[in-house]
C-alpha positions in Angstrom: 57.0 114.8 114.0 56.0 116.5 110.8 59.6 116.8 109.7 60.0 113.1 110.3 56.9 112.3 108.2 58.1 114.6 105.4 61.5 113.0 105.5 60.0 109.4 105.4 57.7 110.5 102.5 60.6 111.8 100.5 62.6 108.7 101.3 59.7 106.5 100.1 59.3 108.4 96.8 63.1 108.2 96.2 63.1 104.5 96.9 60.2 103.8 94.5 61.9 105.9 91.8 65.2 104.1 92.3 63.6 100.7 92.2 61.7 101.5 89.0 64.9 102.7 87.3 66.8 99.6 88.3 63.9 97.4 87.1 63.8 99.2 83.8 67.6 98.8 83.3 67.5 95.1 84.1 64.6 94.4 81.7 65.8 96.5 78.9 66.9 94.7 75.7 69.1 96.7 73.4 68.6 96.9 69.7 71.7 94.9 69.1 70.3 92.1 71.2 67.1 92.1 69.2 69.0 92.0 65.9 71.2 89.2 67.1 68.1 87.2 68.3 66.5 87.7 64.9 69.6 86.4 63.1 69.8 83.5 65.5 66.2 82.6 64.8 66.7 82.9 61.0 69.8 80.7 61.2 67.8 78.0 63.1 65.0 78.0 60.6 67.2 78.0 57.5 70.1 75.7 58.5 69.8 72.3 56.7 66.4 73.3 55.3 67.4 75.2 52.1 65.8 72.7 49.7 62.4 73.3 51.3 62.5 77.1 50.9 61.0 79.1 48.0 63.2 80.8 45.5 62.8 84.1 47.2 63.5 82.7 50.6 66.7 81.1 49.4 67.8 84.3 47.8 67.1 86.4 50.9 68.7 83.7 53.2 71.8 84.0 51.1 71.7 87.8 51.2 71.1 88.0 55.0 72.9 85.1 56.5 75.0 83.6 53.7 73.2 80.3 53.5 71.6 78.4 50.5 74.3 79.6 48.0 74.4 76.3 46.0 70.6 76.1 46.0 70.4 79.7 44.6 73.0 78.9 41.9 71.2 75.7 40.9 67.8 77.5 40.8 68.7 79.4 37.6 67.2 78.3 34.3 69.1 77.4 31.2 68.9 81.1 30.1 70.8 82.1 33.3 67.8 83.7 34.9 65.5 82.9 37.9 61.8 82.4 38.1 59.7 83.1 41.1 58.2 80.3 43.2 54.8 80.8 41.6 55.9 81.0 38.0 58.1 79.0 35.6 59.1 82.0 33.4 62.1 84.2 34.1 61.4 87.2 36.3 63.4 90.4 36.2 63.0 91.1 39.9 63.9 87.6 41.0 66.9 87.5 38.7 68.2 90.9 39.9 67.8 89.8 43.6 69.7 86.5 42.9 72.5 88.4 41.2 72.7 90.8 44.1 72.8 88.0 46.7 75.4 86.0 44.7 77.6 88.9 44.2 77.3 89.7 47.9 78.4 86.2 48.7 81.5 86.4 46.5 80.0 84.2 43.8 79.9 87.1 41.4 81.9 85.4 38.7 79.1 82.9 38.4 76.4 85.5 37.4 77.7 86.8 34.1 75.1 84.9 32.1 72.3 86.2 34.4 73.6 89.7 34.0 73.6 89.3 30.2 70.0 88.0 30.4 69.0 90.9 32.6 70.5 93.5 30.3 68.9 91.9 27.2 65.5 92.6 28.8 65.8 96.3 28.2 62.9 97.4 26.1 61.3 100.8 25.3 57.8 101.1 26.5 55.2 101.6 23.8 52.5 104.3 24.1 54.0 105.9 27.1 53.1 109.5 27.8 55.4 111.6 30.0 54.1 114.6 31.8 56.5 117.4 32.7 55.3 120.1 35.0 57.3 123.2 35.5 56.3 125.5 38.3 57.5 129.1 38.2 56.3 132.1 40.3 55.7 134.1 37.1 56.7 134.2 33.5 60.0 132.4 32.7 62.2 131.0 29.9 63.2 127.4 29.7 65.7 125.5 27.5 65.2 121.8 26.8 68.1 119.7 25.4 67.2 116.4 23.9 69.8 113.7 23.7 71.4 113.8 20.2 69.3 116.7 19.1 69.7 120.5 19.5 68.4 122.6 22.3 65.0 124.3 22.2 64.0 127.5 24.1 60.5 128.4 24.9 58.6 130.8 27.2 56.2 130.0 30.0 53.7 132.9 30.1 52.0 134.3 33.2 48.9 132.2 32.4 51.1 129.0 32.4 50.9 128.5 28.6 53.9 127.9 26.4 55.1 130.1 23.6 57.8 129.3 21.2 59.0 125.9 20.0 59.7 123.4 22.9 60.8 120.8 20.4 59.5 117.3 19.6 57.6 115.7 22.4 56.6 118.7 24.4 53.3 120.6 23.9 51.3 123.1 25.8 
């Protein structure tokens, strides 16, 4: 009798374990299914609705699902740049994102003016202080080479101070 109860107990535990595994397998959604569902949802929200989207939403719709290309192209200013939805002035980030999306959608030949505008925005910052920290376990010698200038060697002493000439721009 005890053997029979033990056998039924083991059989019961095995049946419960099997049922829970089968249930988990049936209800499991794979990552691919989730991604496909997200793309499907995005397609439904964007399709035929590009005109109502913000500049950023149009750009990312083009980048992710390939829609709103003509709206992104027509959203550039006369300077060949893009403004954000909250501003009328050209924005570096928005223009760079638009260029990336358009190049990704094989409209790369239509972004030369935007690339030129983006490159023309290159400026040197004023009153910028750079801090360089060199960690050594003890005293050490360093050589610094500046673009277009000669190299400078200096020593880092045990007390972490500098001796020698580190060149223009570096000080202890």
